[in-house]
N, C-alpha and C positions, 0 to 999 in steps of 0.2 A: 471579205468584209463582214459577212454574216457571222462567220466563226469568231471574228474579233469581237463583235458586239456581244455574242453569246458568252464569250470568255469574260468580258468585262462585267456583264450582268452576274455571272457566277461568282467572280471575285468580290463584287459588291455585296452579294448575299452573304458570303462568308464573313466579311467585315462587319456587317450588321448583326449577324448571329453572334459573333465574338463579343461585340459591344453589349448585346442583350444579356449574354451569359455573364459578362463582367458586372453589369448593372445588378443582376440577380444575386451575385455572390456565389459562394461554394457551400453546399450542404453535404455532410457526411453522416453515416449511420454505422455504428460499431457496437460491440458488446461481448459479453461472455455468459456462459451457462456452466454450472458445475454440479455434479452429483457424486455420491460415494457410498461405499459400504465399509464399516469399521467393526472390528471385534477385538476382544481382549483375550490374551492367552492364559489368563487366570480367571477362574469362574467367579461369579458374583462381584465383578468389578466393572467399571465403565470401560468404554472402548478407548481409542487413542485420544490423548489429551491434545488440546490445541486445534481440534477440528473447527471449533468455533472459538470466539475470543474469550468466553467465560470458562477458562480452564478449570476453575474451582467448582464448576457446576457439573456434577456427574450426568445430569439429564441432557446436557448439551453435547455430550460425547458418548451416548449410550450405544450398546451393541446394535448392529442392524444397518439397514439402509437409511440414508439421510439425504436431505437436500441442502445444497450450499446456498447459492443465490443466482439470480439472473439480473444482469445489469445491461441497460440499453443506453448508449451515449449518443445524443443528438448534438451535432456541432454545426454552426453556421458562421461563415466569415465573409465579410464584404469590405473591401478596401483594407484599412488599418485596424478595423474593429471586428469583434466576434463574440459569440456566446456559446456556452457549453451547458447542456442539461443532461446529467448523468443520473438516471433513475435505476434504483436497485431494489429488488424484492427477495424475500427468503430469510431463513434464520441467520445466515451469515451477515446479511445486510442489516438486519434488525439489531444484532449484537454489536455491530460497528457503529450504529447510529440509532440509539434507542429513542431519541427525541423525534426524528423524522426518518423512519426507516426507508421510505420511498425515495428520498433525496440523498444520493451519495455525493454529488457535486452540482452546484448551480452558480455559475459566475459569468461575468462579462469581462472582456479584456480589450486593451487598446495598445497597439504597437506604436509607441511614440516615435521610435526610430528603429534602425536595424539592431541597436544594442539595448534599448529600453522597452520593457513591457509592463504595463500597469494592469492589475487584476483586482476586481471587487466582487465579493460574494462568498460562497462556501466552496472550499477546495480541499482535497486530500492533503494530509500533512507532508511537509518537506522533511520531517524528522524520521530517522530510522532506515533500515535496510529493506524491510518487507512492506508490501502494500495490501490493501483490502481485497482487491480482486485476485483470485488464485492464479489467473493467467499471467500475472506479473511476478510470481514467485516460482522458484524451482521446487521447493518442498510444498506439499499440500497443507500440512498442519503449520500453524504459525508459532513463532518463538515467544518465550516469556518477555523478552525485550519489546517485541511488538505489542503484546498485550499491555505492557506498562506505560507505553508512550501515548501521545495524542494520536487520534485517528484522522480528524478533520479540523479545519479552522474556518471561522466566518469573520471576514474583515477585508483588509486591503494589503496587497503586497506589491513590491516593485522588484522586478528582475533586471539585472544589468549584466550583459555579456561583454566583459572587458576585452576578451579575445576568444579564439577558438578553445583555448585551454583554461582560461580564468573567468569565473562568474561570481556574482554576488546577489543576494536576495535580502530584502528588508521587509518586515511585516508588522502590522498593528492589527490585532484581532480581538474578538471577544474571548473570554476564557474558553478553552477547547471543549469543556463540558457543556457549553451552550452553543450548539451548532445551528439552532433556529430559535425563534422567539425573542423576547425582550431581554436585554442585559440589565436586569433590575438593579443589581449592585453597582452598576457603572464602573466595573472593573475591567481591565484589559490585560492582554498578553503581548509581549514583544517577541519577535522572531528574527533570526539572522542565520544566513547560510553563506558559506564561501566554498567554492569548488575549484579544484585544480587538477586537470588531467584525470578525471574520474574519481578523485578522492574528495570527500565532502566533510566539512565540519559544521555541525548544526547547533544552534542555541535557541532556547525559548525561556522566557522568564515572565512571571506575573501570576495572576489568579488562574486557578484551574476549573472554576465553576462548581466545585464541590465543597466550598467553604474555606479554602485555603488561598491566600493572596500572595505568597512569596515562594512559589515553586520554581526551582531552577532545573532546566533540562540541558544536559550536554551530551553530544552524540558525535561519533565518528563513523562514517560509512564509506567503504571503499573496496577496492579489489585489484588484483593483478593477474595478468596472463602469464602463468609460470612457463607454459609451453603453448604450442599451437592447439593442443587439445585439453590442457588442464588449466582451470581457473581457481583462484583462491579469493573468496570474498570475506570481509571482516566487518563486524558491527560491534562497537564498544560504546556503552552508555552509562551515564551517571545522573542521578536526580536527587535533590534534597529540598526539604522544607523544614525550617526551624519551627514555624507555627504548628505544623502537624507532627513534629518530631519524627519524621519519616525520611528514609533514604533508600534508594535502590541503586544497584550497580550490577553490571554484567557484561559478558562478552560472548559472541557467537561467531563461529567460523563456517564458511560455506565452501566446501571442497567439491568441485564438480569436474568430471571428465567426460568429454565427448568421444564416444567410440565410433559413431557413424552419423550419417545425416538423420537417422531416425531414432537413435538411442543414446541417452546420456545417463550417468549415474552420479548422485550427489550425496555427500555426508555432512550433516550439520551437528557438531558438538556445541553445547551451550552451557554456560555456568552463570547462575543468577542468584543474587542475594538481596533480601530486604532487611532493613533495620528499623525497628519501632521501639522507642524508649530503651535504646541500647541493647535490645534483644534481636539477635540475628536469626534469619530463616533462609536456608540455602537449598537450592535444587539444581540438579544437573539433568540435562536431557540430550539424548543422542538419537538422531533421526537419519535413516538411510532411505533415500528416495530414488526411484528410477523415472525417467521421462521417455516415453515411447510415443512417437508421432505416427499415428495411424494414417492421418492425412495432414495437409498443411494447416488445418484448423482444429483437428481433434487430437488431444494428447491424453494418454493413459498414464496414471501415476500410481504405481505400487509403492507402498511405504510401510516401513517398520520403525516404531518409535519406542524408546525406553526412557522413562522418567524415574528418577530416584531422589529421595530426600529423607534425612533423619529428623527433620523439624516439622513434620506434619503438613508439608506443602502439597504432597500428592494425596489425593483422596483414597480412602480404603486401603491403607497400608503404607509401607515405605517405598514401594515401587509399582509401576504400572507398565506393562508391555502391550502395545497395541499394533494391530496390522490393519492397514487401510488400502482400499483400491478405489481410486477416484478417476473420473472422466471430466476433462475440462475442454469446452468447445469455445473457440473465439471466432467472431465474425466481424 
């Protein structure tokens, strides 16, 4: 009898503890840290382009050691609602969000059902293949396509999961150039995404926050497992503004092969063209990157990148070859 009473008390305490934990919700902490060294194989030239987003700024990719960013993501969820505060510091974070470098993302969400999620606040863009945090990319340097597209949006979005394979997203946001502060011009940007089995079509239209109100962005992002070890990713994008008389278009391929649990090798060829007042400027970039996992959290990325252009896109000449060694830690 005594054992039965003790067992009932123990079970009761577990139930109370579970209820208390449910009432308190779920808190998670995660983030990344990245550092690097880059150098150019040609003297008196900058290091690898694309280390930071300002590819046309030689100071942003100078030879030597450099800091990427540290981001710390605080997430809390209770019931159907939750909040995310993603704080980021460092040159990479500042370049991605010059207005509020410390805030990478800050939003609240509500799971209206198993299929519908409503989000309000600042969130990273749905547009494009690559992301701000290097932990989410295979290559350490970023593409011209990523530089050209929006980084983050501030506003409202609705995600609808029609099935395990099919999804839709609708968004109304400030111009992407206004990630914080007042929308003085009272201009907005509309966003749409549809995804099917890992292939995504993205669209954004409206003001960009830099004085243009009719910018159209179209983007395809996807990939295929060619074999158990080989993956082919694709990013193709087009943007146009009649007001600014400006267009860009480009395509990048992500060829990645996994050789073991610890080592993978990837090659990214990219071709990018801008057109201003009927004048084209084109650049090609070829990036070879290795991913070596020292631990489950620490990845070493050796990378060689070659950028070439006859139209003055590459600083200090027609081509730049850079070598980079980066360390990315995720927690």
